[in-house]
C-alpha positions as CSV (number, residue, x, y, z in Angstrom):
1,X,91.6,92.0,67.6
2,X,91.7,94.2,70.8
3,X,92.9,92.7,74.0
4,X,90.4,92.0,76.8
5,X,90.7,92.7,80.5
6,X,90.1,89.4,82.3
7,X,89.0,89.3,85.9
8,X,90.0,86.2,87.9
9,X,87.6,86.0,91.0
10,X,86.7,83.5,93.6
11,X,83.9,81.3,92.5
12,X,81.4,82.7,95.0
13,X,81.9,86.3,93.7
14,X,81.8,85.8,89.9
15,X,78.1,86.7,89.6
16,X,77.8,89.5,92.1
17,X,81.2,91.1,92.2
18,X,79.9,94.5,91.2
19,X,77.8,94.6,94.4
20,X,80.7,93.8,96.8
21,X,82.6,96.6,98.5
22,X,85.7,94.6,99.0
23,X,85.9,94.3,95.2
24,X,85.5,98.0,94.6
25,X,88.5,98.3,92.4
26,X,87.0,95.8,90.0
27,X,83.9,98.0,89.8
28,X,86.1,100.9,88.8
29,X,88.1,99.0,86.2
30,X,84.9,97.5,84.8
31,X,83.3,100.9,84.4
32,X,86.4,102.4,82.8
33,X,86.8,99.6,80.2
34,X,83.2,99.1,79.3
35,X,82.3,102.8,79.1
36,X,85.1,103.2,76.5
37,X,84.1,100.3,74.4
38,X,86.5,97.7,75.7
39,X,85.7,94.1,76.8
40,X,85.8,92.6,80.3
41,X,85.6,88.9,80.8
42,X,85.1,87.3,84.3
43,X,86.6,83.9,85.1
44,X,86.8,81.7,88.2
45,X,90.1,82.2,89.8
46,X,92.2,79.0,89.7
47,X,94.2,78.3,92.9
48,X,97.5,78.1,91.0
49,X,97.2,81.9,90.7
50,X,97.8,82.1,94.4
51,X,100.9,79.9,94.5
52,X,104.2,81.5,95.3
53,X,106.1,78.4,94.2
54,X,104.9,78.5,90.6
55,X,106.8,80.5,88.1
56,X,104.8,80.0,84.9
57,X,101.1,80.7,84.5
58,X,100.7,80.9,80.8
59,X,98.4,77.8,80.8
60,X,96.0,79.9,82.8
61,X,96.7,83.4,81.6
62,X,97.0,83.7,77.8
63,X,99.5,86.2,76.6
64,X,97.2,88.3,74.4
65,X,95.0,89.6,77.3
66,X,95.5,91.7,80.5
67,X,94.6,89.7,83.6
68,X,93.6,91.1,87.0
69,X,93.7,88.5,89.7
70,X,91.9,88.9,93.1
71,X,94.4,88.1,95.9
72,X,96.8,86.8,93.3
73,X,100.5,86.0,93.6
74,X,101.2,86.0,89.8
75,X,104.5,87.4,88.4
76,X,103.9,87.5,84.7
77,X,104.1,90.4,82.3
78,X,100.4,90.6,81.5
79,X,99.0,90.1,85.0
80,X,98.2,92.4,87.9
81,X,97.3,91.2,91.4
82,X,94.8,93.1,93.6
83,X,93.3,93.1,97.1
84,X,92.4,95.7,99.7
85,X,95.7,97.3,100.8
86,X,94.8,97.0,104.5
87,X,92.8,100.2,104.8
88,X,90.0,101.5,102.6
89,X,89.8,103.2,100.1
90,X,93.3,101.8,99.0
91,X,93.9,98.7,96.9
92,X,96.9,96.9,95.6
93,X,97.3,96.7,91.8
94,X,100.6,95.0,91.8
95,X,102.5,93.0,89.2
96,X,104.2,91.0,92.0
97,X,101.6,90.1,94.6
98,X,99.4,91.6,97.3
99,X,99.9,92.4,101.0
100,X,103.1,90.7,102.3
101,X,104.1,89.8,98.7
102,X,103.6,93.3,97.2
103,X,106.3,95.4,95.6
104,X,106.4,97.7,98.7
105,X,108.1,95.0,100.7
106,X,111.2,95.2,98.5
107,X,111.3,99.0,98.2
108,X,113.5,101.3,100.2
109,X,111.7,103.9,102.4
110,X,113.4,107.3,102.9
111,X,111.5,109.5,105.4
112,X,113.5,112.5,104.3
113,X,112.2,112.3,100.7
114,X,108.5,112.4,101.6
115,X,106.5,115.7,101.5
116,X,105.5,116.4,105.0
117,X,102.5,118.6,104.1
118,X,101.0,115.9,101.8
119,X,101.8,113.2,104.4
120,X,100.0,115.1,107.2
121,X,97.0,115.7,105.0
122,X,96.6,112.0,104.1
123,X,97.2,111.0,107.7
124,X,94.5,113.4,108.9
125,X,92.1,112.0,106.3
126,X,92.6,108.4,107.3
127,X,92.5,109.4,111.0
128,X,89.2,111.1,110.5
129,X,87.7,108.2,108.5
130,X,88.8,105.4,110.8
131,X,89.9,106.6,114.3
132,X,87.4,109.4,114.9
133,X,84.5,107.2,113.7
134,X,85.9,104.1,115.5
135,X,85.6,102.1,112.2
136,X,87.5,99.1,111.1
137,X,87.1,96.4,108.4
138,X,85.1,93.8,110.2
139,X,82.1,95.7,111.8
140,X,83.7,96.8,115.1
141,X,81.8,96.9,118.4
142,X,80.0,100.1,119.1
143,X,80.3,100.0,122.9
144,X,83.4,101.4,124.5
145,X,85.6,98.9,126.5
146,X,88.0,99.6,129.3
147,X,91.5,98.5,128.3
148,X,94.6,98.4,130.6
149,X,96.8,101.4,129.9
150,X,100.2,100.6,128.4
151,X,99.3,97.0,127.6
152,X,100.7,95.0,124.7
153,X,98.0,94.2,122.2
154,X,98.1,90.9,120.4
155,X,96.0,90.5,117.4
156,X,95.6,86.9,116.2
157,X,95.0,86.2,112.6
158,X,93.7,82.6,112.7
159,X,95.6,80.3,110.4
160,X,95.8,82.7,107.4
161,X,99.5,83.6,107.8
162,X,100.5,80.0,108.1
163,X,98.5,78.9,105.0
164,X,100.1,81.8,103.1
165,X,103.6,81.0,104.3
166,X,104.2,84.4,105.9
167,X,104.3,83.3,109.6
168,X,107.6,82.8,111.4
169,X,106.1,80.7,114.2
170,X,102.8,79.2,115.3
171,X,100.0,81.0,117.3
172,X,100.9,79.4,120.6
173,X,104.6,80.3,120.3
174,X,103.7,83.9,119.5
175,X,101.3,84.4,122.3
176,X,103.4,82.5,124.9
177,X,106.5,84.5,123.9
178,X,104.8,87.8,124.4
179,X,103.2,86.7,127.7
180,X,106.5,85.5,129.1
181,X,108.4,88.6,128.1
182,X,105.8,91.4,128.6
183,X,107.9,93.0,131.3
184,X,105.0,93.6,133.7
185,X,102.7,94.9,131.1
186,X,99.2,93.5,130.6
187,X,98.8,91.4,127.5
188,X,95.4,91.9,125.8
189,X,94.5,89.4,123.1
190,X,91.9,89.8,120.3
191,X,90.9,86.9,118.1
192,X,90.4,87.6,114.4
193,X,86.7,88.2,113.7
194,X,86.5,85.6,110.9
195,X,88.9,83.0,112.2
196,X,88.2,79.8,114.1
197,X,87.5,81.6,117.4
198,X,87.1,78.4,119.3
199,X,90.7,77.5,118.5
200,X,91.8,80.9,119.7
201,X,89.7,80.6,122.9
202,X,91.3,77.2,123.6
203,X,94.8,78.6,123.1
204,X,94.1,81.4,125.5
205,X,92.7,79.0,128.1
206,X,95.8,76.8,127.8
207,X,98.1,79.8,128.6
208,X,95.9,80.8,131.5
209,X,96.1,77.3,132.9
210,X,99.9,77.6,132.6
211,X,99.8,80.7,134.8
212,X,100.4,83.2,132.0
213,X,98.5,86.5,132.3
214,X,96.6,87.1,129.1
215,X,93.3,89.0,128.8
216,X,91.0,88.1,125.9
217,X,88.8,90.9,124.6
218,X,86.2,91.6,121.9
219,X,86.7,95.4,122.2
220,X,86.6,97.8,119.3
221,X,90.1,97.8,118.0
222,X,90.4,101.6,118.4
223,X,89.7,101.2,122.2
224,X,92.6,98.8,122.3
225,X,94.9,100.8,120.1
226,X,94.3,104.0,122.1
227,X,95.5,102.4,125.3
228,X,98.2,99.9,124.2
229,X,101.9,100.6,124.1
230,X,102.6,98.4,121.1
231,X,100.8,96.0,118.8
232,X,101.9,92.4,118.0
233,X,100.7,90.4,115.0
234,X,102.1,88.5,112.1
235,X,101.3,91.2,109.5
236,X,97.8,92.4,110.4
237,X,96.0,95.4,109.0
238,X,95.5,96.3,112.7
239,X,99.2,97.1,112.9
240,X,98.7,99.8,110.2
241,X,95.6,101.1,112.0
242,X,97.9,101.3,115.1
243,X,100.1,103.7,113.1
244,X,97.1,106.0,113.0
245,X,97.2,106.0,116.8
246,X,101.0,106.4,116.5
247,X,101.6,103.0,118.2
248,X,104.6,100.9,117.2
249,X,104.2,97.4,115.6
250,X,106.0,94.1,116.3
251,X,105.6,91.5,113.5
252,X,106.1,87.8,113.8
253,X,105.8,87.3,110.0
254,X,106.8,88.6,106.6
255,X,105.1,91.9,105.7
256,X,105.4,94.7,103.1
257,X,105.3,97.4,105.8
258,X,108.2,96.2,107.8
259,X,110.1,99.5,107.2
260,X,108.6,101.1,110.4
261,X,108.0,97.9,112.4
262,X,110.1,95.5,114.4
263,X,110.2,92.0,112.8
264,X,110.7,88.9,115.0
265,X,112.0,85.9,113.0
266,X,113.0,83.9,116.1
267,X,111.0,84.1,119.3
268,X,114.2,84.7,121.3
269,X,114.4,88.1,119.6
270,X,111.1,89.4,121.0
271,X,112.5,91.2,124.1
272,X,115.0,93.2,121.9
273,X,112.2,93.9,119.4
274,X,109.9,95.2,122.2
275,X,112.5,97.5,123.6
276,X,113.2,98.9,120.1
277,X,109.5,99.3,119.3
278,X,108.9,101.2,122.6
279,X,111.9,103.5,121.9
280,X,111.1,104.1,118.2
281,X,110.1,107.5,116.8
282,X,108.8,106.8,113.3
283,X,107.0,109.4,111.3
284,X,103.9,107.3,110.5
285,X,102.3,110.0,108.5
286,X,105.2,110.1,106.1
287,X,105.3,106.3,105.9
288,X,101.6,105.9,105.2
289,X,101.8,108.6,102.5
290,X,104.8,106.9,100.9
291,X,103.2,103.4,101.0
292,X,99.7,104.3,99.8
293,X,100.8,106.8,97.2
294,X,103.4,104.5,95.6
295,X,102.1,101.0,96.1
296,X,98.3,101.3,96.1
297,X,95.5,103.1,94.3
298,X,92.5,104.8,95.9
299,X,89.0,104.0,94.6
300,X,88.1,107.6,95.7
301,X,90.8,109.3,93.7
302,X,89.3,111.6,91.1
303,X,92.2,110.8,88.8
304,X,91.8,107.1,89.3
305,X,90.9,106.3,85.6
306,X,94.0,108.1,84.4
307,X,96.2,106.2,86.9
308,X,94.6,102.9,85.9
309,X,95.4,103.6,82.3
310,X,99.0,104.4,83.2
311,X,99.3,101.2,85.1
312,X,97.9,99.2,82.2
313,X,100.3,100.9,79.8
314,X,103.3,100.0,81.9
315,X,102.2,96.4,81.4
316,X,102.2,97.0,77.7
317,X,98.4,97.4,77.3
318,X,97.9,100.8,75.8
319,X,94.4,102.3,75.2
320,X,94.7,101.3,71.6
321,X,95.7,97.7,72.4
322,X,92.6,97.5,74.7
323,X,90.4,98.9,72.0
324,X,89.4,101.9,74.1
325,X,87.7,104.9,72.3
326,X,88.2,108.5,73.3
327,X,86.2,110.2,76.1
328,X,84.1,113.3,76.3
329,X,85.5,115.6,78.9
330,X,89.0,115.3,80.5
331,X,91.3,116.7,83.1
332,X,94.6,116.9,81.2
333,X,95.8,117.8,77.8
334,X,97.8,114.6,77.3
335,X,94.9,112.3,78.2
336,X,92.4,114.2,76.2
337,X,94.2,113.6,72.9
338,X,93.5,115.4,69.6
339,X,90.2,117.0,70.8
340,X,91.9,118.6,73.8
341,X,94.8,119.9,71.7
342,X,92.5,121.3,69.1
343,X,90.4,123.1,71.8
344,X,93.5,124.7,73.3
345,X,94.9,125.6,69.8
346,X,91.6,127.2,68.7
347,X,91.1,129.2,71.8
348,X,94.8,130.4,71.7
349,X,94.3,131.4,68.1
350,X,91.1,133.3,69.0
351,X,93.0,135.3,71.7
352,X,95.6,136.6,69.1
353,X,92.9,138.8,67.7
354,X,91.6,140.1,71.1
355,X,93.5,142.9,72.7
356,X,93.1,142.0,76.4
357,X,93.6,138.3,75.7
358,X,96.8,138.4,73.7
359,X,99.0,137.9,76.7
360,X,97.2,134.8,78.0
361,X,99.1,131.5,77.5
362,X,96.9,128.5,77.9
363,X,98.6,125.6,79.8
364,X,96.1,122.8,80.0
365,X,92.4,122.1,80.0
366,X,90.1,121.4,82.9
367,X,86.9,120.6,81.0
368,X,86.3,119.8,77.4
369,X,82.6,119.3,76.7
370,X,80.5,120.0,73.6
371,X,79.2,123.3,74.9
372,X,81.8,124.4,77.5
373,X,85.6,124.6,77.6
374,X,87.6,125.6,80.7
375,X,91.4,126.1,80.8
376,X,94.2,126.9,83.2
377,X,96.4,129.6,81.8
378,X,98.8,132.4,82.8
379,X,99.3,136.1,82.2
380,X,103.0,136.4,83.1
381,X,103.4,134.8,86.5
382,X,99.7,135.1,87.4
383,X,97.5,132.0,87.0
384,X,94.1,132.5,85.4
385,X,91.1,130.4,84.5
386,X,89.6,130.9,81.1
387,X,85.9,129.9,80.6
388,X,84.6,129.6,77.0
389,X,80.9,129.0,76.4
390,X,80.0,127.5,73.0
391,X,76.2,127.2,73.4
392,X,73.6,129.7,72.2
393,X,73.3,131.0,75.7
394,X,77.0,131.6,76.0
395,X,76.8,135.4,75.6
396,X,74.2,135.7,78.3
397,X,76.2,133.4,80.6
398,X,79.3,135.5,80.3
399,X,77.4,138.7,80.7
400,X,75.7,137.5,83.9
401,X,78.9,136.1,85.4
402,X,80.9,139.2,84.6
403,X,78.2,141.5,86.1
404,X,78.1,139.5,89.3
405,X,81.9,139.5,89.7
406,X,82.0,143.3,89.2
407,X,79.2,143.7,91.8
408,X,81.0,141.5,94.4
409,X,84.3,143.4,93.8
410,X,82.5,146.6,94.7
411,X,80.4,145.1,97.5
412,X,82.7,142.9,99.5
413,X,84.9,145.1,101.7
414,X,86.1,142.7,104.5
415,X,89.8,141.9,104.3
416,X,89.1,138.2,104.9
417,X,86.2,137.8,102.5
418,X,86.5,138.1,98.8
419,X,85.6,136.6,95.4
420,X,87.5,135.8,92.2
421,X,87.8,138.7,89.8
422,X,87.0,139.1,86.1
423,X,90.2,140.0,84.2
424,X,88.3,140.4,80.9
425,X,85.1,139.3,79.2
426,X,84.2,139.0,75.6
427,X,80.5,138.3,75.6
428,X,80.3,137.9,71.8
429,X,82.8,135.1,71.9
430,X,81.5,133.6,75.1
431,X,84.8,134.1,76.8
432,X,85.5,135.0,80.4
433,X,88.9,135.1,82.1
434,X,89.0,135.2,85.9
435,X,91.7,135.1,88.6
436,X,92.7,131.7,89.9
437,X,92.2,131.8,93.6
438,X,94.9,130.1,95.6
439,X,94.1,127.8,98.5
440,X,92.0,124.7,99.2
441,X,88.2,124.3,99.2
442,X,86.6,125.4,102.4
443,X,84.9,121.9,102.7
444,X,88.4,120.4,102.9
445,X,89.3,122.7,105.8
446,X,86.1,121.8,107.5
447,X,86.6,118.1,107.0
448,X,90.0,118.3,108.6
449,X,89.0,120.3,111.6
450,X,87.0,119.7,114.8
451,X,85.6,121.6,117.7
452,X,86.0,125.4,117.7
453,X,88.2,125.3,114.7
454,X,85.6,123.5,112.6
455,X,82.9,125.9,113.8
456,X,85.1,128.8,112.8
457,X,85.3,127.5,109.2
458,X,81.6,126.7,109.1
459,X,80.8,130.2,110.3
460,X,83.0,131.8,107.7
461,X,80.8,130.4,105.0
462,X,77.8,132.1,106.5
463,X,79.8,135.3,106.8
464,X,80.7,135.2,103.1
465,X,77.0,134.6,102.1
466,X,75.9,137.5,104.4
467,X,78.5,140.0,102.9
468,X,78.0,138.9,99.3
469,X,74.2,139.5,99.4
470,X,74.2,142.8,101.4
471,X,71.7,145.2,100.0
472,X,70.1,142.6,97.8
473,X,67.3,141.3,100.0
474,X,63.5,141.2,99.6
475,X,60.5,139.6,101.2
476,X,58.3,137.2,99.4
477,X,55.7,134.5,100.2
478,X,57.0,130.9,100.5
479,X,55.3,128.7,97.9
480,X,55.9,125.6,100.0
481,X,53.1,123.4,98.5
482,X,54.5,124.1,95.0
483,X,58.0,123.1,96.1
484,X,56.6,120.0,97.7
485,X,54.7,119.2,94.4
486,X,58.0,119.4,92.5
487,X,59.6,117.1,95.0
488,X,56.8,114.5,94.8
489,X,57.3,114.3,91.0
490,X,61.0,113.2,91.3
491,X,61.7,109.8,89.8
492,X,62.6,107.2,92.4
493,X,63.4,104.5,89.9
494,X,67.0,104.2,91.1
495,X,66.0,103.5,94.8
496,X,66.4,99.8,95.1
497,X,65.8,99.2,98.8
498,X,62.2,99.0,100.2
499,X,63.3,100.5,103.5
500,X,64.8,103.5,101.7
501,X,61.5,104.0,99.8
502,X,59.7,103.9,103.1
503,X,62.2,106.4,104.6
504,X,61.5,108.8,101.7
505,X,57.8,108.4,102.1
506,X,58.2,109.3,105.8
507,X,60.2,112.3,104.8
508,X,57.6,113.5,102.3
509,X,54.8,113.0,104.9
510,X,56.8,115.1,107.3
511,X,57.4,117.8,104.7
512,X,53.7,117.8,103.8
513,X,52.8,118.8,107.3
514,X,55.5,121.4,107.4
515,X,54.5,122.8,104.0
516,X,50.9,123.3,105.1
517,X,52.0,125.1,108.3
518,X,54.2,127.6,106.5
519,X,52.3,128.0,103.3
520,X,52.4,131.7,102.3
521,X,54.6,132.8,105.2
522,X,56.9,135.8,104.5
523,X,60.5,134.7,103.9
524,X,63.7,136.5,103.1
525,X,65.2,136.2,99.6
526,X,68.7,137.1,98.6
527,X,70.1,137.9,95.1
528,X,73.2,135.8,94.9
529,X,74.5,132.4,94.0
530,X,72.0,129.7,93.0
531,X,74.2,127.0,94.5
532,X,75.9,128.1,97.7
533,X,78.5,125.5,98.6
534,X,81.6,125.1,100.8
535,X,83.2,123.6,97.7
536,X,82.9,126.9,95.9
537,X,84.7,128.8,98.7
538,X,88.5,128.6,98.7
539,X,90.5,129.2,101.9
540,X,94.0,130.5,102.3
541,X,95.8,132.6,104.9
542,X,92.6,133.4,106.8
543,X,91.0,134.7,103.5
544,X,87.9,133.1,102.1
545,X,87.4,133.6,98.3
546,X,84.3,132.7,96.4
547,X,85.0,130.8,93.1
548,X,83.0,129.5,90.2
549,X,80.7,132.6,90.6
550,X,77.7,132.4,88.3
551,X,75.1,135.0,87.5
552,X,73.0,136.1,90.5
553,X,69.5,134.6,91.1
554,X,66.8,135.3,93.6
555,X,66.7,132.5,96.2
556,X,65.6,132.0,99.7
557,X,68.3,132.6,102.2
558,X,67.0,129.6,104.2
559,X,67.3,127.4,101.1
560,X,70.9,128.6,100.5
561,X,71.7,127.8,104.2
562,X,70.1,124.4,103.8
563,X,72.1,123.6,100.7
564,X,75.3,124.5,102.5
565,X,74.5,122.6,105.7
566,X,73.3,119.4,104.0
567,X,76.3,119.4,101.7
568,X,78.6,119.5,104.8
569,X,76.6,116.7,106.4
570,X,77.0,114.5,103.4
571,X,80.5,115.4,102.3
572,X,82.3,116.3,105.6
573,X,80.1,115.3,108.5
574,X,80.9,116.2,112.1
575,X,81.8,113.2,114.2
576,X,79.6,114.2,117.1
577,X,76.3,112.3,117.3
578,X,74.1,115.3,118.3
579,X,72.0,116.7,115.5
580,X,69.3,119.3,114.9
581,X,66.9,118.6,112.0
582,X,69.4,116.0,110.7
583,X,72.4,118.5,110.8
584,X,75.3,118.3,113.2
585,X,74.3,120.5,116.1
586,X,77.7,122.3,116.3
587,X,77.5,123.1,112.5
588,X,73.9,124.4,112.9
589,X,74.9,126.7,115.8
590,X,78.1,127.9,114.0
591,X,76.2,128.8,110.8
592,X,73.3,130.5,112.6
593,X,75.6,132.5,114.9
594,X,75.8,134.8,111.8
595,X,72.4,136.4,111.5
596,X,72.1,135.7,107.8
597,X,69.0,133.5,108.4
598,X,66.2,135.5,110.2
599,X,65.2,134.2,113.6
600,X,61.6,133.6,112.4
601,X,62.8,131.2,109.7
602,X,65.0,129.0,111.9
603,X,62.2,126.6,113.0
604,X,60.0,127.0,110.0
605,X,61.4,127.7,106.5
606,X,64.9,126.4,107.3
607,X,63.8,122.9,108.5
608,X,61.5,122.7,105.5
609,X,64.4,123.4,103.1
610,X,66.7,121.1,105.0
611,X,64.2,118.2,104.5
612,X,63.9,119.2,100.8
613,X,67.6,119.2,100.3
614,X,68.1,115.9,102.1
615,X,65.4,114.3,99.8
616,X,67.1,115.7,96.7
617,X,70.6,114.7,97.7
618,X,69.6,111.2,98.9
619,X,68.0,110.4,95.5
620,X,70.6,112.1,93.3
621,X,73.6,110.7,95.2
622,X,72.1,107.2,95.8
623,X,74.8,105.4,93.8
624,X,77.5,106.8,96.1
625,X,77.5,104.5,99.0
626,X,79.1,106.8,101.5
627,X,76.8,109.8,100.8
628,X,73.8,107.5,100.6
629,X,74.5,106.2,104.1
630,X,75.2,109.7,105.5
631,X,72.0,111.0,103.9
632,X,70.1,108.0,105.3
633,X,71.3,108.7,108.8
634,X,70.5,112.5,108.4
635,X,67.0,111.8,107.3
636,X,66.4,109.5,110.2
637,X,67.7,112.1,112.6
638,X,65.5,114.7,110.8
639,X,62.4,112.6,111.4
640,X,63.1,111.9,115.1
């Protein structure tokens, strides 16, 4: 009999855990196991599973199954403990414990061994997600608050550290120690949002009555972190958020991120710890990359399922032991199993009889579906991508793609704008080989930039579209009512919220008015890519290369622009609150600074297509919480 995956959850979460964001890793594990024919069982978590003193849990965790314990402290060969690893989207999945008890605490951190490029990329992503948007875990205050510059910021954590046995002193001792040794710096104190705030308020009042200068605040933590010189807590997530502001941390408790913090085990050591913290020069980007890459998993990682299976296997629970069947489609040869190897072998065998393909060595697969295979390969030292169509339309697909690639190679003349190139095409076998463009998707560059730099990248996308479609333009009438009819026929069965349904009705009403006003107007059509996206543009060394080029289709230039702008708004939104037709105003201006969209369509056809794309993306991406919320905000802005 196959082993089960058993979830151990608090009583109040057993029935609705798939709806709760703080249990997102359980969602991912459930989807992985169930989709592949395995079994998940959900049990109420027994409190002994959170006991650090206990050494034997076999009476609660039978040996034949794999157990995943929410906020657990279990050290047993068939158990993993999980909890949010301080910052979303990262979670512990640890055989030792979570947070202060995780394996990271016992590990040795070496700054010199961490890849600086990867570290800076991850740091920028977290900074953009949390700092730029002023977000934190417990619904931070929107209004900005004045905080004394250079203050010491104390973040209380209620009685949690004391109950968990990780605190080295009580709350009063901590706060009194900091206030008495602040060296003339203001001491700002923030109570924990879900603690007993009356107790914290009484503590602060007692210190004030004793003549100690402490300033309570309910400010957004990012306002505090921006102004403070150091943070003080037992082991709070706010200390790690402080690292995103490059602020040192002083900890009065056990933690698993002590490597780049000063730890005070005795209150008398605080003055020395404060001096050391203020003089420290830690590379927080490298540390966060090391910590989250080695001791946490991201629920947004596109390789998460592979990594989960690897973790399970290290615990002795292979796919076979869990009764998991194979999957359709994969990202690596090893995980794909026999089907993947067979696809590689068959295609390599085919190439032996094709003159231009003989020198290609296939390295791994990217996609293995019933009617389409895609591989990474090499011709000598040059990387290539091989696309093989197995459907009845494969010959036409290869012919259309090869023709478009040849056209772009002849048409695009700018040094900084280009497209992938066809190395060879065998239409009769449904095979196309193209160059593998180096670099990162343009959307990634846009997401990591701001101000003029972001505008430059947004504008480059418009430049690519303009050059790629030069000489292939015609005028046609806009069938707006027909497009609206198609939109109204979309199924909304997956929309669960009444307010969201009302929002879509409002959007359809707005589009109905626009459709009537622009019915039959002359618009510009271009012969180019049916789906123009910043994800299909790759950037490196100031050069923008179009990839995944398909056969050319006639489409409205305003619709292509709308697809691009809406995609940015949902995938890599600009942090500024100013919008135009639901799109960040700076992105709007940057794209339209290139005259690819005619002036007469910018307040007519383009807004109509923006509304259409917002409707489509909201409905199709509804299950993705982040995109759903961004689309919701964009639609509201569009309707204002």
